[in-house]
C-alpha positions in Angstrom: 1.3 -0.7 -15.2 3.3 -2.7 -12.7 7.1 -2.8 -13.0 7.0 -6.6 -13.5 4.8 -6.2 -16.5 7.1 -3.7 -18.0 10.1 -6.0 -17.7 8.0 -8.9 -19.2 7.0 -6.7 -22.1 10.7 -5.9 -22.7 11.6 -9.6 -22.6 8.8 -10.4 -25.0 9.9 -7.7 -27.3 13.5 -9.0 -27.2 12.3 -12.5 -27.9 10.3 -11.3 -30.9 13.4 -9.7 -32.3 15.3 -13.0 -31.9 12.3 -14.8 -33.4 12.6 -12.7 -36.5 16.4 -13.3 -36.8 16.5 -17.1 -36.2 13.9 -18.8 -38.3 15.1 -22.3 -37.4 14.0 -21.9 -33.8 10.7 -20.2 -34.6 8.4 -22.9 -32.9 10.4 -22.9 -29.7 10.6 -19.2 -29.4 6.9 -18.8 -30.1 6.2 -21.1 -27.2 8.5 -19.0 -24.9 6.7 -15.9 -26.0 3.3 -17.5 -25.3 4.5 -18.6 -21.9 5.8 -15.1 -21.0 2.5 -13.6 -22.1 0.6 -16.0 -19.9 2.9 -15.1 -16.9 2.4 -11.3 -17.6 -1.4 -11.8 -17.8 -1.3 -13.6 -14.4 0.8 -10.8 -12.8 -1.7 -8.3 -14.2 -4.6 -10.2 -12.7 -2.9 -10.5 -9.3 -2.0 -6.8 -9.4 -5.6 -5.8 -10.2 -6.8 -8.0 -7.3 -4.4 -6.4 -4.9 -5.4 -2.9 -6.0 -9.1 -3.7 -5.7 -8.6 -5.1 -2.2 -6.7 -2.0 -1.2 -9.4 0.3 -2.6 -12.2 -1.7 -0.9 -10.4 -1.7 2.5 -9.9 2.1 2.5 
C-alpha cells in the first residue's frame, strides 16, 4: 500500500472520530470523508498503473 494511501486512511479515521463527536456538522464531515476516499481511490489507481507499467517494461 502506498504511503500516500496510509496517510489518507489515517486522515479518514481521524475525521470519522470527529464525525462521531460533533453531530451538528455530520453532513459536512461526511462530504469531506467521501472526498478523501475518492482521492485515495484515485491515488491507488495511479499507483497500480505505475506498477503495471514498471512490470511490463522489465
